[in-house]
C-alpha positions as CSV (number, residue, x, y, z in Angstrom):
1,M,-8.8,14.9,85.6
2,A,-6.2,12.7,83.8
3,C,-3.5,14.3,85.8
4,C,-5.3,13.7,89.1
5,R,-5.8,10.0,88.2
6,G,-2.1,9.7,87.2
7,A,-1.1,11.1,90.6
8,K,-3.3,8.8,92.6
9,R,-1.1,5.7,92.5
10,P,2.2,7.4,93.6
11,V,0.3,9.0,96.5
12,E,-1.1,5.6,97.6
13,F,2.3,4.1,97.2
14,L,3.8,6.8,99.5
15,L,1.1,6.3,102.2
16,N,1.7,2.5,102.2
17,Q,5.5,3.1,102.6
18,L,4.9,5.4,105.5
19,S,2.5,3.0,107.3
20,S,4.7,-0.1,106.7
21,G,7.0,0.8,109.6
22,R,10.2,1.2,107.5
23,Q,9.9,5.0,107.7
24,P,10.7,6.8,111.0
25,R,7.7,7.6,113.1
26,H,8.5,11.3,113.2
27,G,9.9,12.9,110.1
28,Y,9.5,15.0,107.1
29,S,10.3,13.9,103.6
30,S,9.7,14.9,100.0
31,W,10.4,13.6,96.5
32,A,10.4,15.5,93.2
33,C,10.9,13.7,89.9
34,R,11.0,14.9,86.3
35,G,9.1,13.3,83.4
36,N,5.7,11.7,83.6
37,Q,5.9,11.2,87.4
38,V,4.2,13.6,89.7
39,S,5.6,14.9,93.0
40,A,4.4,13.2,96.1
41,V,4.7,14.7,99.5
42,K,3.8,13.5,103.0
43,G,4.5,15.5,106.1
44,V,4.3,14.5,109.8
45,Y,4.6,17.1,112.5
46,S,7.8,16.5,114.5
47,P,10.5,18.4,116.4
48,I,12.9,18.0,113.5
49,S,14.5,20.7,111.4
50,F,16.1,20.1,108.0
51,V,18.5,21.6,105.5
52,Q,17.8,21.1,101.8
53,S,20.3,19.8,99.2
54,D,19.9,18.7,95.6
55,F,21.0,15.5,93.9
56,K,20.9,14.8,90.1
57,F,20.8,11.3,88.7
58,A,22.1,10.0,85.4
59,S,18.6,9.7,84.0
60,G,18.3,13.5,84.3
61,S,15.7,13.4,87.1
62,L,16.2,15.8,90.0
63,M,15.6,14.6,93.6
64,F,15.5,16.8,96.7
65,M,17.0,15.3,99.8
66,R,17.0,16.8,103.3
67,R,19.5,16.0,106.0
68,F,18.1,16.1,109.5
69,S,19.2,17.9,112.6
70,V,17.6,18.2,116.0
71,E,15.7,21.4,116.6
72,V,16.7,23.5,119.6
73,P,14.1,23.2,122.4
74,A,12.2,26.3,123.4
75,S,13.9,26.5,126.8
76,E,17.3,26.4,125.2
77,Q,16.3,29.0,122.7
78,M,15.4,31.4,125.5
79,N,18.7,30.6,127.2
80,L,20.7,31.4,124.0
81,I,18.8,34.6,123.4
82,K,19.6,35.7,127.0
83,Q,23.3,34.8,126.6
84,L,23.6,36.7,123.3
85,R,21.7,39.6,124.7
86,E,24.1,39.8,127.7
87,R,27.1,39.6,125.4
88,T,26.1,42.2,122.9
89,S,23.3,44.4,124.5
90,A,21.7,44.3,121.0
91,P,17.8,44.6,120.8
92,I,16.1,41.3,121.5
93,K,14.5,41.2,118.0
94,D,17.9,41.5,116.4
95,V,19.4,38.9,118.7
96,K,16.6,36.4,117.9
97,S,16.8,37.1,114.2
98,S,20.5,36.5,114.1
99,L,20.2,33.2,116.1
100,V,17.5,31.9,113.8
101,N,19.5,32.9,110.7
102,C,22.6,31.1,112.1
103,N,20.7,28.0,113.1
104,W,21.1,28.9,116.8
105,D,24.9,28.9,116.7
106,I,25.6,31.7,119.3
107,E,29.2,32.4,118.0
108,A,28.0,32.8,114.4
109,A,25.1,34.9,115.5
110,Q,27.4,37.2,117.5
111,K,29.5,37.7,114.4
112,D,26.4,38.3,112.3
113,L,25.2,41.0,114.7
114,R,28.5,42.8,114.4
115,K,28.3,42.7,110.6
116,R,24.8,44.0,110.7
117,G,25.8,46.8,113.0
118,V,27.0,49.1,110.3
119,V,23.7,48.7,108.4
120,L,21.5,49.2,111.5
121,A,23.5,52.3,112.4
122,S,23.2,53.8,109.0
123,K,19.4,53.4,109.1
124,K,19.3,55.5,112.3
125,S,21.8,58.2,111.2
126,S,19.1,60.6,110.0
127,R,17.5,60.8,113.5
128,T,18.1,63.8,115.7
129,A,20.7,63.1,118.4
130,A,20.6,65.9,120.9
131,E,21.2,64.0,124.1
132,G,24.4,62.4,125.2
133,L,27.5,63.2,127.3
134,L,30.7,65.2,127.4
135,A,33.9,63.2,128.1
136,V,37.0,64.9,129.5
137,A,40.5,63.4,129.5
138,Q,43.5,65.5,130.8
139,N,46.9,65.7,132.2
140,E,48.7,68.7,133.9
141,K,49.4,70.5,130.6
142,K,46.5,69.4,128.3
143,A,42.8,68.7,128.4
144,V,40.5,67.3,125.7
145,V,36.7,67.3,125.8
146,I,34.5,65.5,123.2
147,E,30.7,65.4,122.8
148,L,29.1,62.1,122.0
149,N,25.4,62.3,121.1
150,C,22.5,59.9,121.3
151,E,18.8,60.3,121.0
152,T,17.7,59.8,124.6
153,D,19.1,60.4,128.1
154,F,18.3,56.7,128.8
155,V,21.0,55.6,126.4
156,A,23.3,58.3,127.8
157,R,23.1,56.3,131.1
158,N,24.1,53.1,129.4
159,E,27.5,51.7,130.5
160,I,28.5,50.8,127.0
161,F,27.8,54.3,125.7
162,Q,29.7,55.8,128.6
163,C,32.7,53.5,128.0
164,L,32.8,54.6,124.4
165,A,32.7,58.3,125.3
166,L,35.6,57.9,127.8
167,S,37.6,55.9,125.3
168,L,37.2,58.5,122.6
169,A,38.4,61.3,125.0
170,R,41.4,59.3,126.1
171,N,42.2,58.5,122.4
172,A,41.9,62.2,121.5
173,L,44.3,63.1,124.4
174,S,47.0,60.9,122.9
175,I,47.0,63.0,119.6
176,E,50.1,65.1,119.4
177,S,49.3,68.8,119.3
178,S,50.8,70.8,116.5
179,P,52.9,73.9,117.3
180,Q,50.0,76.0,116.4
181,Q,47.8,74.2,118.9
182,L,50.1,74.7,121.9
183,Y,48.9,77.1,124.6
184,M,45.5,77.6,123.0
185,T,42.0,76.2,122.5
186,S,41.6,74.3,119.2
187,P,38.8,72.3,117.7
188,L,39.4,68.6,117.0
189,G,38.3,67.5,113.6
190,T,35.8,64.6,113.9
191,E,37.1,63.1,110.6
192,I,40.5,62.7,112.1
193,L,39.2,61.1,115.3
194,E,36.8,58.7,113.4
195,G,39.7,57.3,111.4
196,M,41.9,56.5,114.4
197,K,42.2,53.3,116.3
198,V,40.6,53.0,119.7
199,S,40.8,50.3,122.3
200,L,37.5,49.6,124.0
201,D,37.9,48.2,127.5
202,H,34.5,46.5,127.8
203,P,33.6,42.8,127.5
204,K,30.7,43.5,125.2
205,L,32.8,45.6,122.7
206,S,35.2,44.3,120.1
207,G,38.5,45.5,121.6
208,E,40.7,47.5,119.3
209,T,39.0,49.0,116.2
210,T,38.5,52.3,114.4
211,V,36.5,55.0,116.1
212,Q,33.9,54.9,113.3
213,S,33.4,51.2,113.6
214,A,33.1,51.4,117.4
215,I,30.4,54.1,117.1
216,A,28.5,51.9,114.5
217,E,28.7,48.9,116.8
218,V,27.4,50.8,119.9
219,A,24.6,52.4,117.8
220,A,23.5,48.9,116.8
221,M,23.6,47.7,120.4
222,V,21.6,50.6,121.9
223,G,19.2,51.0,119.0
224,E,19.7,54.7,118.5
225,N,21.7,57.1,116.4
226,V,25.1,57.7,118.0
227,K,27.2,60.5,116.7
228,L,30.6,62.0,117.6
229,R,29.7,65.7,117.2
230,R,32.8,67.7,118.2
231,G,35.9,68.0,120.3
232,F,38.2,70.6,121.7
233,V,41.8,70.5,123.1
234,L,43.3,73.1,125.4
235,S,47.0,73.2,126.3
236,T,49.0,75.4,128.6
237,S,52.6,76.6,129.1
238,L,55.4,75.2,131.2
239,H,54.4,77.2,134.3
240,G,50.7,76.6,134.0
241,V,48.0,74.0,134.8
242,V,44.8,73.0,133.1
243,S,41.6,72.6,135.2
244,S,38.2,71.2,134.5
245,Y,34.8,70.8,136.0
246,L,31.9,68.5,134.9
247,H,28.3,69.2,135.9
248,T,25.7,66.4,136.2
249,S,28.5,63.8,136.2
250,P,27.4,60.1,136.2
251,Q,31.0,59.0,136.8
252,P,34.5,60.7,136.7
253,G,35.3,62.1,133.3
254,L,31.7,62.4,132.1
255,G,29.0,65.1,132.4
256,R,26.5,67.2,130.6
257,I,28.2,70.6,131.0
258,A,32.0,71.2,131.1
259,G,34.1,74.1,132.1
260,I,37.8,74.1,131.2
261,L,40.5,76.7,131.6
262,S,44.3,77.2,131.9
263,L,46.0,79.2,134.6
264,E,49.4,80.5,133.7
265,A,52.2,82.0,135.9
266,E,55.1,84.0,134.6
267,N,57.6,82.1,136.8
268,D,58.1,78.6,138.3
269,V,55.5,78.5,141.2
270,P,53.9,75.8,143.3
271,L,51.3,74.2,141.0
272,D,49.0,73.0,143.9
273,A,47.8,76.5,144.6
274,L,47.0,77.0,140.9
275,R,45.1,73.7,140.7
276,S,43.0,74.6,143.7
277,V,41.9,77.9,142.3
278,G,41.6,76.5,138.8
279,S,39.1,73.9,139.9
280,S,36.9,76.6,141.5
281,L,37.1,78.8,138.4
282,A,36.2,75.9,136.2
283,M,33.0,75.4,138.3
284,H,32.4,79.2,138.1
285,I,32.6,79.0,134.3
286,V,29.9,76.3,134.2
287,A,27.6,78.3,136.6
288,A,28.2,81.9,135.3
289,K,28.4,81.2,131.5
290,P,31.0,83.9,130.6
291,L,31.3,84.8,126.9
292,F,34.5,86.8,127.0
293,L,37.7,86.8,129.0
294,S,38.2,90.5,129.4
295,K,36.4,93.8,128.4
296,E,39.0,94.4,125.8
297,L,38.1,91.2,124.1
298,V,34.4,92.0,123.7
299,S,33.7,92.5,120.0
300,S,32.5,95.8,118.8
301,E,29.5,94.1,117.1
302,A,28.4,92.6,120.4
303,L,28.7,96.0,122.2
304,E,26.7,97.8,119.5
305,S,24.0,95.2,119.4
306,E,23.6,95.4,123.1
307,R,23.7,99.2,123.1
308,D,20.9,99.3,120.5
309,I,18.7,97.0,122.6
310,L,19.3,98.9,125.8
311,K,18.6,102.2,124.0
312,S,15.3,100.9,122.7
313,Q,14.3,99.8,126.1
314,A,15.2,103.1,127.7
315,E,13.3,105.2,125.2
316,T,10.1,103.6,126.3
317,T,10.4,105.3,129.7
318,G,9.7,108.8,128.1
319,K,12.7,110.4,129.8
320,S,15.0,113.0,128.4
321,Q,17.8,112.1,126.0
322,M,20.5,112.8,128.6
323,A,18.8,110.5,131.1
324,I,18.4,107.8,128.4
325,E,22.2,108.0,127.7
326,K,23.0,107.6,131.4
327,M,20.6,104.6,131.6
328,V,22.2,102.9,128.6
329,E,25.8,103.4,129.9
330,G,24.8,102.0,133.3
331,R,23.1,99.0,131.9
332,L,26.0,98.4,129.5
333,R,28.4,98.2,132.5
334,K,26.0,95.7,134.1
335,Y,26.0,93.7,130.9
336,L,29.8,93.5,130.9
337,E,29.8,92.3,134.5
338,E,27.5,89.5,133.4
339,V,29.3,88.2,130.3
340,V,33.0,89.1,131.0
341,L,34.8,86.4,133.1
342,L,37.2,88.8,134.9
343,E,34.4,91.2,135.8
344,Q,32.0,88.5,137.1
345,K,31.3,88.0,140.8
346,F,33.0,84.8,141.9
347,V,30.3,82.2,142.6
348,V,32.2,80.7,145.6
349,N,32.6,84.2,147.2
350,D,30.4,86.9,145.6
351,S,32.1,89.6,147.7
352,I,35.0,89.6,145.1
353,N,35.2,89.3,141.3
354,V,37.4,86.9,139.4
355,K,40.0,89.6,138.7
356,S,40.4,90.2,142.5
357,L,40.7,86.4,143.0
358,L,43.6,86.2,140.5
359,N,45.3,89.2,142.2
360,D,45.1,87.4,145.5
361,L,46.5,84.2,144.0
362,S,49.4,86.1,142.4
363,K,50.4,87.5,145.8
364,E,50.2,84.1,147.3
365,V,52.5,82.4,144.8
366,G,54.8,85.4,144.3
367,S,54.2,85.6,140.5
368,P,51.6,87.1,138.2
369,V,48.9,84.5,137.4
370,T,46.5,84.9,134.5
371,I,43.8,82.9,132.7
372,G,45.2,81.8,129.4
373,K,42.1,80.3,127.7
374,F,38.8,79.0,128.8
375,F,35.7,77.5,127.2
376,R,32.3,76.1,128.3
377,M,30.5,73.3,126.6
378,E,27.0,71.8,127.0
379,V,25.4,68.7,125.5
380,G,23.2,69.4,122.6
381,E,23.7,73.2,122.5
382,G,22.9,74.6,119.0
383,I,21.1,71.4,117.9
384,Q,17.6,72.0,116.6
385,R,15.3,69.5,118.3
386,V,12.5,68.2,116.1
387,E,9.2,67.7,117.9
388,K,7.4,64.5,116.9
389,S,3.9,63.2,117.4
390,G,3.5,59.9,119.3
391,A,2.8,58.0,116.1
392,S,5.9,59.3,114.3
393,E,8.0,58.6,117.4
394,V,6.9,55.0,117.4
395,A,7.5,54.7,113.7
396,A,11.0,56.1,114.1
397,Q,11.9,53.7,116.8
398,A,10.9,50.8,114.6
399,V,13.4,51.7,111.9
């Protein structure tokens, strides 16, 4: 009670000061004093924001002062949110949070978003990223394909995500191949790629930076886990060409399935003929899904495994052992025609197989032409996709 009576006079004094006309009509002020005095506060609603600072006096008392600044109107806030969203493509909640933390300074908020990008990306790194795109960059003697993953096909259609994928492929193409990598298919280590510099030709991205930083920045923008999963490089000889084909391609150099191969001639031949057939064969590889180049390259393990399966199937017919053996050998030949590239029916003209197509090409150019190497890649192959309930999916998106 004594404390309340002691506080009554300072409060009355403050009210008199505010009503005397010497205080601004709209404002907010506070005083805090040490000793026997009691703090007195009076607030009036107003469109004013403040920043607090401390002042000490010789008597040892502490007084809190606030310097005033005009608050940003609601219409201007929406305009700033829209501008920063267009600049960065970051989620709206992150855009607004950064603007508020930076007192609606758009330049400072943009820097804050970039700094927070690494943190936001690390939070999403545990999510399964099985969607995405393959990006291919090539010249006449070399081709590189990289797989950049995200969580949804919606993000895979995002122009910033696509720009990053193409930049990574072009960056990988510039890597000098070692002597061991020439004229062969080699994997590209992601740890090597992530540490390299990459130039991102997009107004919403930060220009030249490391691959790892660029991936983190894009992950923060799109709100999903973004991951550089793998890459491959294929080179050919002096008298050969590299050809590629991309299926489900949103723009040149990008797709969901890629077929790449090298055609090699023994002598100097017109390369245009090789390029024409090479493009058709790359499309054939995407459609026919070959596993081996020739019958001689089929592993003994694969043959024995298929033979056991075919024998078990044939034994259910109840036929004699001799008939079963004939059935197994016939089906094994059919299996080789399905998985061996040279034995497959050419998808453009199924009256011939790939081996016959190469023989015709060799006669046309006057030199033996062979397939050096080939490979086929598909987005997300081998990734175990985790099924989630609706509630868990919403919770994951909120992280």
